[in-house]
TITORRO-856123 format. One line per field, with one value per residue (C-alpha): residue number from 0; residue in one letter; x, y, z. Coordinates in steps of 0.2 Angstrom, whole numbers, plus 5000, padded with zeros to 4 digits. Last residue first. Layout:
// residues N
nr: c(NUM,...)
rest: c(A,...)
xx: c(X,...)
yy: c(Y,...)
zz: c(Z,...)
END
This chain:
// residues 323
nr: c(322,321,320,319,318,317,316,315,314,313,312,311,310,309,308,307,306,305,304,303,302,301,300,299,298,297,296,295,294,293,292,291,290,289,288,287,286,285,284,283,282,281,280,279,278,277,276,275,274,273,272,271,270,269,268,267,266,265,264,263,262,261,260,259,258,257,256,255,254,253,252,251,250,249,248,247,246,245,244,243,242,241,240,239,238,237,236,235,234,233,232,231,230,229,228,227,226,225,224,223,222,221,220,219,218,217,216,215,214,213,212,211,210,209,208,207,206,205,204,203,202,201,200,199,198,197,196,195,194,193,192,191,190,189,188,187,186,185,184,183,182,181,180,179,178,177,176,175,174,173,172,171,170,169,168,167,166,165,164,163,162,161,160,159,158,157,156,155,154,153,152,151,150,149,148,147,146,145,144,143,142,141,140,139,138,137,136,135,134,133,132,131,130,129,128,127,126,125,124,123,122,121,120,119,118,117,116,115,114,113,112,111,110,109,108,107,106,105,104,103,102,101,100,99,98,97,96,95,94,93,92,91,90,89,88,87,86,85,84,83,82,81,80,79,78,77,76,75,74,73,72,71,70,69,68,67,66,65,64,63,62,61,60,59,58,57,56,55,54,53,52,51,50,49,48,47,46,45,44,43,42,41,40,39,38,37,36,35,34,33,32,31,30,29,28,27,26,25,24,23,22,21,20,19,18,17,16,15,14,13,12,11,10,9,8,7,6,5,4,3,2,1,0)
rest: c(P,R,W,V,Q,L,Q,F,T,G,S,Q,G,A,P,V,P,A,T,K,D,Q,P,R,F,L,F,Y,G,G,V,S,A,G,A,A,L,V,V,G,G,V,I,W,P,W,V,K,A,G,H,K,E,A,E,L,T,V,D,M,S,R,T,E,G,D,R,I,D,V,Q,A,K,F,P,L,K,S,P,E,T,V,Q,V,E,H,P,G,A,A,L,Q,Q,D,F,R,G,K,T,A,A,E,G,D,I,S,V,T,A,D,D,D,S,V,V,I,L,R,G,V,H,P,K,V,V,L,T,L,S,L,P,T,E,S,G,G,A,V,E,L,E,R,T,A,P,E,F,G,D,K,H,I,A,F,T,H,K,G,L,N,L,S,I,P,D,D,I,P,T,T,G,L,A,E,G,D,V,T,V,A,A,G,A,E,S,A,S,L,K,V,T,G,V,L,N,R,I,T,A,L,A,N,D,V,D,T,K,E,K,P,S,M,S,Q,A,A,E,N,K,Y,R,V,L,L,G,Q,M,R,A,Y,D,H,Q,N,R,M,C,I,A,M,N,F,L,L,R,P,D,K,S,L,D,Y,A,Q,G,F,K,A,Y,A,G,A,F,D,G,N,N,V,L,V,E,A,S,E,F,D,E,R,A,D,G,T,L,S,K,A,L,P,L,P,H,T,S,G,G,H,A,A,A,T,Q,A,G,A,P,A,A,A,L,V,S,A,V,M,A,F,T,A,V,W,R,K,M)
xx: c(4727,4711,4696,4681,4665,4650,4635,4622,4603,4594,4585,4577,4559,4558,4576,4588,4593,4611,4620,4633,4650,4650,4659,4674,4680,4698,4712,4726,4740,4746,4748,4747,4734,4741,4727,4710,4697,4682,4669,4668,4652,4637,4627,4610,4603,4584,4572,4554,4543,4530,4531,4542,4560,4567,4579,4598,4609,4626,4640,4654,4672,4686,4704,4716,4734,4732,4714,4699,4684,4668,4654,4638,4626,4613,4601,4583,4581,4573,4590,4605,4615,4629,4638,4653,4660,4678,4686,4705,4719,4722,4713,4717,4705,4691,4674,4661,4644,4649,4663,4663,4680,4672,4659,4670,4669,4656,4648,4636,4623,4620,4629,4621,4633,4650,4661,4679,4690,4709,4720,4733,4747,4760,4778,4790,4803,4821,4834,4850,4866,4881,4898,4910,4929,4941,4953,4941,4924,4908,4892,4878,4860,4850,4836,4826,4814,4798,4799,4790,4802,4819,4827,4842,4847,4862,4864,4881,4887,4906,4922,4924,4918,4926,4913,4920,4920,4907,4891,4878,4867,4866,4876,4882,4869,4871,4858,4869,4874,4862,4860,4848,4843,4847,4851,4840,4844,4858,4876,4887,4905,4908,4925,4933,4943,4951,4962,4971,4973,4991,4996,4989,4999,5015,5012,5010,5027,5036,5030,5037,5053,5055,5052,5036,5036,5031,5018,5009,4992,4993,4999,4987,4972,4977,4979,4962,4953,4962,4956,4939,4938,4947,4934,4940,4937,4955,4959,4947,4956,4973,4966,4961,4979,4985,4972,4978,4996,4988,4987,4972,4971,4953,4945,4960,4957,4938,4943,4955,4941,4929,4941,4945,4927,4926,4943,4938,4951,4955,4972,4964,4951,4965,4974,4958,4955,4973,4970,4953,4962,4976,4963,4954,4969,4985,4993,5012,5016,5005,5006,5025,5036,5043,5061,5066,5058,5051,5039,5030,5034,5020,5020,5028,5032,5016,5017,5005,4993,5006,5013,5000,5003,5021,5016,5001,5013,5025,5010,5003,5019,5021,5003,5006,5022,5014,5000)
yy: c(5062,5053,5048,5041,5042,5031,5035,5022,5019,5003,4990,4990,4990,5008,5015,5017,5035,5039,5050,5060,5058,5073,5084,5072,5070,5075,5063,5060,5049,5032,5024,5036,5040,5047,5046,5053,5041,5032,5025,5007,4998,4996,4980,4981,4965,4965,4960,4958,4966,4954,4960,4975,4973,4988,4998,4997,5012,5010,5023,5018,5024,5020,5024,5022,5017,5004,5005,4996,4992,4991,4979,4981,4971,4977,4966,4971,4972,4961,4954,4963,4962,4971,4964,4971,4962,4967,4972,4975,4981,4969,4975,4986,4987,4997,4987,4994,4989,4971,4962,4948,4945,4933,4933,4944,4957,4955,4968,4962,4975,4977,4994,5001,5004,5010,5002,5008,5001,5004,5000,4988,4984,4976,4983,4971,4966,4972,4961,4968,4958,4964,4957,4964,4968,4970,4983,4991,4982,4989,4985,4985,4993,4987,4995,4989,5000,4992,4990,4998,5013,5008,5012,5005,5008,5005,5012,5012,5006,5007,5008,5022,5017,5011,5004,4990,4993,4986,4995,4987,4996,5015,5029,5033,5045,5050,5045,5035,5025,5028,5017,5020,5004,5003,4984,4973,4959,4970,4967,4977,4973,4984,4990,4995,5009,5013,4998,5004,5022,5020,5010,5023,5036,5026,5023,5042,5045,5032,5040,5056,5049,5040,5057,5060,5067,5052,5045,5062,5056,5038,5043,5058,5046,5034,5048,5055,5038,5035,5052,5049,5033,5041,5054,5060,5078,5082,5067,5074,5091,5082,5072,5088,5094,5078,5080,5098,5091,5083,5099,5097,5116,5121,5106,5106,5124,5120,5105,5115,5127,5113,5105,5122,5124,5107,5110,5126,5127,5145,5142,5129,5142,5155,5141,5137,5155,5155,5140,5146,5163,5152,5142,5158,5165,5156,5141,5139,5152,5147,5129,5129,5130,5114,5109,5097,5109,5101,5115,5111,5094,5085,5090,5088,5105,5106,5123,5128,5114,5100,5103,5093,5078,5075,5078,5066,5053,5054,5055,5039,5030,5034,5029,5012,5009,5012,5000)
zz: c(4865,4863,4874,4867,4877,4874,4885,4887,4887,4890,4880,4863,4858,4853,4850,4864,4868,4864,4877,4867,4859,4847,4860,4861,4879,4881,4884,4896,4889,4895,4878,4863,4850,4834,4822,4826,4831,4821,4834,4836,4832,4843,4844,4852,4857,4854,4869,4865,4878,4885,4903,4904,4911,4919,4909,4911,4912,4903,4905,4892,4892,4879,4882,4867,4867,4854,4848,4856,4845,4855,4853,4863,4873,4886,4896,4900,4919,4932,4937,4930,4914,4905,4890,4881,4866,4861,4845,4844,4855,4870,4885,4900,4914,4922,4923,4935,4943,4948,4938,4926,4917,4904,4890,4879,4893,4907,4917,4930,4937,4955,4957,4941,4926,4922,4908,4907,4893,4891,4876,4873,4860,4870,4870,4863,4876,4875,4882,4891,4892,4903,4903,4917,4913,4927,4934,4946,4949,4941,4951,4939,4939,4925,4914,4899,4890,4884,4865,4850,4849,4857,4874,4883,4901,4911,4929,4937,4954,4959,4950,4937,4920,4903,4891,4880,4862,4850,4856,4845,4849,4849,4857,4875,4881,4899,4912,4922,4907,4892,4876,4862,4853,4835,4836,4847,4860,4868,4872,4883,4888,4904,4909,4926,4932,4949,4948,4932,4940,4945,4929,4918,4927,4926,4907,4905,4915,4905,4889,4895,4900,4883,4874,4866,4848,4837,4850,4852,4845,4853,4870,4871,4866,4880,4892,4888,4890,4907,4913,4907,4918,4932,4935,4952,4948,4950,4939,4925,4925,4923,4909,4900,4902,4893,4879,4877,4873,4858,4848,4837,4836,4836,4844,4856,4862,4864,4875,4885,4888,4894,4905,4913,4917,4926,4934,4943,4956,4953,4946,4934,4929,4925,4915,4905,4900,4893,4883,4876,4871,4863,4853,4848,4839,4841,4850,4850,4863,4878,4872,4875,4860,4852,4855,4841,4828,4813,4810,4826,4833,4841,4860,4877,4885,4895,4901,4916,4913,4914,4931,4940,4929,4936,4954,4952,4945,4960,4973,4964,4966,4984,4988,4979,4987,5004,5000)
END
């Protein structure tokens, strides 16, 4: 443990000096002694670098990271990746620090001295056990991936995902499927496999039938309830029947659309001696396109209480709810 702490202190000392000058770099104009960043950068890149130095001196490493990044985007000088790695170290984000040091080592490979390469290798070795990787696989291609709420890309994710050790939340989303989420404990210095499966979202709607307290409501000859029925049903046609002793029965067919809520208020009439009972079959009402699951809907003005024609039973209100 003492050796590990001593090594980290040495590496931290080496890295901490980088933002002020960072002498390592790709050769500028063939020079074997490249100019410091403060002199080699020009225009907006130099202004961003100088702003980053001020932020570093004030302890604002998040702001400095952003400014160093802007300077890098303009100049492509790999030394700025080194400085960005320092900012991540000071925010204890060792996974990003690792990625930046690897990029720096690759992009500045031709200009780094042996000592500089050794310093970077030592830094990478020091944080190796503070970073783990996750190899993600998913059942569907084209699913959006987030890690701890941050967008990562879409499946398939070919490269291992580098993360700081500890708990992380993985989620994948794709239209037409239920989202899949998993919390995973990432161990430092190792790779963990993670497989996520997307399940096709069911095509369902909601049906509400309200009648007298003693009335029996049944759907498709099953699911009998007293007085009120309020459940999700598979999209498609369904038969609604409402019965009550000494009253004329009611029967209707409703068409449930995906994501739609249908509501029916049924009032049964008292049975009259000698009256002939005719079942009343009601077709589905045409809806506007774009209904969505779980939405809240407005009552359509054209859906009104429908009186039962002579010789038929009951009255009902059919409400169609739509987004």
